[in-house]
DRENTORKOL-3810 file (N, C-alpha, C; in nm, 4 decimals):
REM DRENTORKOL-3810
@n.u->-2.7994; n.v->0.4232; n.w->1.9839; ca.u->-2.6745; ca.v->0.4623; ca.w->1.9225; c.u->-2.6378; c.v->0.5810; c.w->2.0045
@n.u->-2.4995; n.v->0.5721; n.w->2.0270; ca.u->-2.4434; ca.v->0.6795; ca.w->2.0907; c.u->-2.4005; c.v->0.8154; c.w->2.0287
@n.u->-2.4071; n.v->0.9091; n.w->2.0457; ca.u->-2.3627; ca.v->1.0270; ca.w->1.9704; c.u->-2.2622; c.v->1.1083; c.w->2.0623
@n.u->-2.1075; n.v->1.0901; n.w->2.0265; ca.u->-2.0388; ca.v->1.1808; ca.w->2.1481; c.u->-1.9228; c.v->1.1779; c.w->2.0607
@n.u->-1.7715; n.v->1.2168; n.w->2.1278; ca.u->-1.6556; ca.v->1.2184; ca.w->2.0775; c.u->-1.5922; c.v->1.0691; c.w->2.0551
@n.u->-1.6237; n.v->0.9826; n.w->2.1393; ca.u->-1.5602; ca.v->0.8562; ca.w->2.1291; c.u->-1.6594; c.v->0.7826; c.w->2.0214
@n.u->-1.7900; n.v->0.8135; n.w->2.0174; ca.u->-1.8939; ca.v->0.7358; ca.w->1.8964; c.u->-1.8142; c.v->0.8046; c.w->1.7691
@n.u->-1.7727; n.v->0.9299; n.w->1.7529; ca.u->-1.7191; ca.v->0.9680; ca.w->1.6431; c.u->-1.6184; c.v->0.9226; c.w->1.5728
@n.u->-1.5279; n.v->0.8950; n.w->1.6957; ca.u->-1.3789; ca.v->0.8439; ca.w->1.6542; c.u->-1.3893; c.v->0.6869; c.w->1.6206
@n.u->-1.4709; n.v->0.6292; n.w->1.6905; ca.u->-1.4958; ca.v->0.4776; ca.w->1.6678; c.u->-1.5921; c.v->0.4622; c.w->1.5272
@n.u->-1.6333; n.v->0.5318; n.w->1.4823; ca.u->-1.6965; ca.v->0.5084; ca.w->1.3423; c.u->-1.6138; c.v->0.5357; c.w->1.2262
@n.u->-1.5014; n.v->0.5928; n.w->1.2489; ca.u->-1.3888; ca.v->0.6150; ca.w->1.1616; c.u->-1.3307; c.v->0.4532; c.w->1.1313
@n.u->-1.3162; n.v->0.3811; n.w->1.2309; ca.u->-1.2484; ca.v->0.2378; ca.w->1.2242; c.u->-1.3581; c.v->0.1359; c.w->1.2178
@n.u->-1.4768; n.v->0.1698; n.w->1.2046; ca.u->-1.5801; ca.v->0.0682; ca.w->1.2112; c.u->-1.5868; c.v->-0.0116; c.w->1.3525
@n.u->-1.5823; n.v->0.0592; n.w->1.4525; ca.u->-1.6260; ca.v->-0.0110; ca.w->1.5985; c.u->-1.7823; c.v->0.0101; c.w->1.6061
@n.u->-1.8362; n.v->-0.1074; n.w->1.6579; ca.u->-1.9826; ca.v->-0.0958; ca.w->1.6657; c.u->-2.0256; c.v->-0.0086; c.w->1.7872
@n.u->-2.1461; n.v->0.0679; n.w->1.7694; ca.u->-2.2038; ca.v->0.1404; ca.w->1.8745; c.u->-2.2592; c.v->0.0765; c.w->1.9680
@n.u->-2.2039; n.v->0.1208; n.w->2.0983; ca.u->-2.2558; ca.v->0.0796; ca.w->2.2391; c.u->-2.3688; c.v->0.1383; c.w->2.2475
@n.u->-2.4829; n.v->0.0443; n.w->2.3281; ca.u->-2.6176; ca.v->0.0920; ca.w->2.3693; c.u->-2.5917; c.v->0.1413; c.w->2.5084
@n.u->-2.4801; n.v->0.1124; n.w->2.5783; ca.u->-2.4585; ca.v->0.1617; ca.w->2.7246; c.u->-2.3631; c.v->0.2659; c.w->2.7389
@n.u->-2.3856; n.v->0.3704; n.w->2.7917; ca.u->-2.2809; ca.v->0.4833; ca.w->2.7928; c.u->-2.1544; c.v->0.4196; c.w->2.9033
@n.u->-2.0551; n.v->0.4222; n.w->2.8448; ca.u->-1.9205; ca.v->0.4055; ca.w->2.9070; c.u->-1.8515; c.v->0.5269; c.w->2.9141
@n.u->-1.7972; n.v->0.6190; n.w->3.0033; ca.u->-1.7401; ca.v->0.7377; ca.w->3.0177; c.u->-1.5790; c.v->0.7008; c.w->2.9873
@n.u->-1.5217; n.v->0.7812; n.w->2.9108; ca.u->-1.3827; ca.v->0.7694; ca.w->2.8842; c.u->-1.2882; c.v->0.8560; c.w->2.9893
@n.u->-1.2424; n.v->0.7760; n.w->3.0552; ca.u->-1.1431; ca.v->0.8074; ca.w->3.1978; c.u->-0.9975; c.v->0.8012; c.w->3.1501
@n.u->-0.9626; n.v->0.7483; n.w->3.0372; ca.u->-0.8221; ca.v->0.7616; ca.w->3.0122; c.u->-0.7916; c.v->0.7776; c.w->2.8498
@n.u->-0.6531; n.v->0.7702; n.w->2.8160; ca.u->-0.6287; ca.v->0.7943; ca.w->2.6524; c.u->-0.6765; c.v->0.6745; c.w->2.6013
@n.u->-0.7186; n.v->0.6474; n.w->2.4796; ca.u->-0.7603; ca.v->0.5334; ca.w->2.4002; c.u->-0.6719; c.v->0.5422; c.w->2.2674
@n.u->-0.6258; n.v->0.4331; n.w->2.2126; ca.u->-0.5558; ca.v->0.4362; ca.w->2.0963; c.u->-0.6326; c.v->0.3235; c.w->2.0032
@n.u->-0.6106; n.v->0.3352; n.w->1.8894; ca.u->-0.6567; ca.v->0.2230; ca.w->1.7732; c.u->-0.5939; c.v->0.2482; c.w->1.6610
@n.u->-0.5686; n.v->0.1527; n.w->1.5929; ca.u->-0.4988; ca.v->0.1330; ca.w->1.4661; c.u->-0.5743; c.v->0.0450; c.w->1.3594
@n.u->-0.6053; n.v->0.0699; n.w->1.2379; ca.u->-0.6641; ca.v->-0.0425; ca.w->1.1511; c.u->-0.5590; c.v->-0.0570; c.w->1.0561
@n.u->-0.6354; n.v->-0.1440; n.w->0.9460; ca.u->-0.5437; ca.v->-0.1759; ca.w->0.8415; c.u->-0.5332; c.v->-0.0682; c.w->0.7167
@n.u->-0.5897; n.v->0.0469; n.w->0.7320; ca.u->-0.5724; ca.v->0.1760; ca.w->0.6404; c.u->-0.4963; c.v->0.2607; c.w->0.7161
@n.u->-0.4109; n.v->0.2117; n.w->0.8219; ca.u->-0.3369; ca.v->0.3240; ca.w->0.8871; c.u->-0.4035; c.v->0.4385; c.w->0.9367
@n.u->-0.5203; n.v->0.4363; n.w->1.0117; ca.u->-0.5777; ca.v->0.5369; ca.w->1.0532; c.u->-0.5726; c.v->0.5056; c.w->1.1829
@n.u->-0.4885; n.v->0.5789; n.w->1.2829; ca.u->-0.4441; ca.v->0.6001; ca.w->1.3958; c.u->-0.5187; c.v->0.6894; c.w->1.4845
@n.u->-0.6094; n.v->0.6559; n.w->1.5587; ca.u->-0.7131; ca.v->0.7462; ca.w->1.6456; c.u->-0.6407; c.v->0.7756; c.w->1.7629
@n.u->-0.6339; n.v->0.8710; n.w->1.8371; ca.u->-0.5918; ca.v->0.9105; ca.w->1.9686; c.u->-0.6794; c.v->0.9847; c.w->2.0437
@n.u->-0.7478; n.v->0.9209; n.w->2.1424; ca.u->-0.8529; ca.v->1.0176; ca.w->2.2378; c.u->-0.7740; c.v->1.0508; c.w->2.3485
@n.u->-0.7599; n.v->1.1936; n.w->2.3695; ca.u->-0.6968; ca.v->1.2389; ca.w->2.4883; c.u->-0.7882; c.v->1.2677; c.w->2.5866
@n.u->-0.7423; n.v->1.2397; n.w->2.7104; ca.u->-0.8044; ca.v->1.2736; ca.w->2.8356; c.u->-0.7593; c.v->1.3921; c.w->2.9075
@n.u->-0.8504; n.v->1.4630; n.w->2.9559; ca.u->-0.8098; ca.v->1.5811; ca.w->3.0764; c.u->-0.6999; c.v->1.6677; c.w->2.9953
@n.u->-0.6142; n.v->1.7131; n.w->3.0596; ca.u->-0.5264; ca.v->1.8134; ca.w->3.0327; c.u->-0.4010; c.v->1.7719; c.w->2.9364
@n.u->-0.4290; n.v->1.6383; n.w->2.8543; ca.u->-0.3303; ca.v->1.5813; ca.w->2.7555; c.u->-0.3398; c.v->1.6814; c.w->2.6370
@n.u->-0.4482; n.v->1.7463; n.w->2.6298; ca.u->-0.4423; ca.v->1.8345; ca.w->2.4926; c.u->-0.3378; c.v->1.9586; c.w->2.5034
@n.u->-0.3256; n.v->2.0009; n.w->2.6156; ca.u->-0.2307; ca.v->2.1227; ca.w->2.5993; c.u->-0.0826; c.v->2.0719; c.w->2.5956
@n.u->-0.0759; n.v->1.9418; n.w->2.6693; ca.u->0.0879; ca.v->1.8779; ca.w->2.6400; c.u->0.0949; c.v->1.8535; c.w->2.4857
@n.u->0.0020; n.v->1.7951; n.w->2.4295; ca.u->0.0069; ca.v->1.7654; ca.w->2.3085; c.u->0.0257; c.v->1.8899; c.w->2.1988
@n.u->-0.0533; n.v->1.9748; n.w->2.2235; ca.u->-0.0422; ca.v->2.0863; ca.w->2.1302; c.u->0.0946; c.v->2.1858; c.w->2.1762
@n.u->0.1649; n.v->2.1441; n.w->2.2860; ca.u->0.2701; ca.v->2.2348; ca.w->2.3118; c.u->0.3952; c.v->2.1675; c.w->2.2408
@n.u->0.4034; n.v->2.0321; n.w->2.2018; ca.u->0.4983; ca.v->1.9675; ca.w->2.1504; c.u->0.4768; c.v->1.9680; c.w->1.9868
@n.u->0.5496; n.v->2.0522; n.w->1.8925; ca.u->0.5445; ca.v->2.0880; ca.w->1.7638; c.u->0.5505; c.v->1.9159; c.w->1.6886
@n.u->0.6420; n.v->1.8375; n.w->1.7549; ca.u->0.6481; ca.v->1.7226; ca.w->1.6900; c.u->0.5487; c.v->1.6053; c.w->1.6997
@n.u->0.4549; n.v->1.6269; n.w->1.7561; ca.u->0.3750; ca.v->1.5385; ca.w->1.8246; c.u->0.2569; c.v->1.5089; c.w->1.6963
@n.u->0.2405; n.v->1.6154; n.w->1.6131; ca.u->0.1506; ca.v->1.5981; ca.w->1.5070; c.u->0.2282; c.v->1.6352; c.w->1.3675
@n.u->0.3530; n.v->1.6101; n.w->1.3594; ca.u->0.4225; ca.v->1.6196; ca.w->1.2493; c.u->0.3980; c.v->1.5229; c.w->1.1483
@n.u->0.3759; n.v->1.4048; n.w->1.1796; ca.u->0.3407; ca.v->1.2798; ca.w->1.1153; c.u->0.2073; c.v->1.2899; c.w->1.0535
@n.u->0.1222; n.v->1.3509; n.w->1.1030; ca.u->-0.0155; ca.v->1.3681; ca.w->1.0631; c.u->-0.0469; c.v->1.4051; c.w->0.9435
@n.u->-0.1338; n.v->1.3434; n.w->0.8636; ca.u->-0.2030; ca.v->1.4056; ca.w->0.7268; c.u->-0.3114; c.v->1.4835; c.w->0.7673
@n.u->-0.3861; n.v->1.4393; n.w->0.8567; ca.u->-0.4941; ca.v->1.4782; ca.w->0.9138; c.u->-0.5306; c.v->1.5044; c.w->1.0554
@n.u->-0.5851; n.v->1.6018; n.w->1.1154; ca.u->-0.5891; ca.v->1.5893; ca.w->1.2572; c.u->-0.7453; c.v->1.6434; c.w->1.2980
@n.u->-0.8289; n.v->1.5671; n.w->1.3398; ca.u->-0.9328; ca.v->1.6087; ca.w->1.3824; c.u->-0.9500; c.v->1.6270; c.w->1.5436
@n.u->-1.0116; n.v->1.7533; n.w->1.5803; ca.u->-1.0244; ca.v->1.7860; ca.w->1.7240; c.u->-1.1607; c.v->1.8097; c.w->1.7360
@n.u->-1.2364; n.v->1.7108; n.w->1.8503; ca.u->-1.3399; ca.v->1.7488; ca.w->1.8827; c.u->-1.3566; c.v->1.7422; c.w->2.0425
@n.u->-1.4485; n.v->1.8494; n.w->2.0744; ca.u->-1.4472; ca.v->1.8585; ca.w->2.2271; c.u->-1.5753; c.v->1.9106; c.w->2.2989
@n.u->-1.5920; n.v->1.8912; n.w->2.4045; ca.u->-1.7253; ca.v->1.9317; ca.w->2.4822; c.u->-1.7272; c.v->2.0844; c.w->2.4722
END
């Protein structure tokens, strides 16, 4: 069982845990039937996201996990 940022996000939408480590090297998106939209941001994308007030305007909840 993996324990990391991607594993945490995957658990919210019921993705199975991977036994093999696969590093995240780019943005990942997912949407499920309950309208839970996950966005995993790679590299300097966080600064860009937080600089734009409209980027989080439609969020009811935002979870930030980092190293």
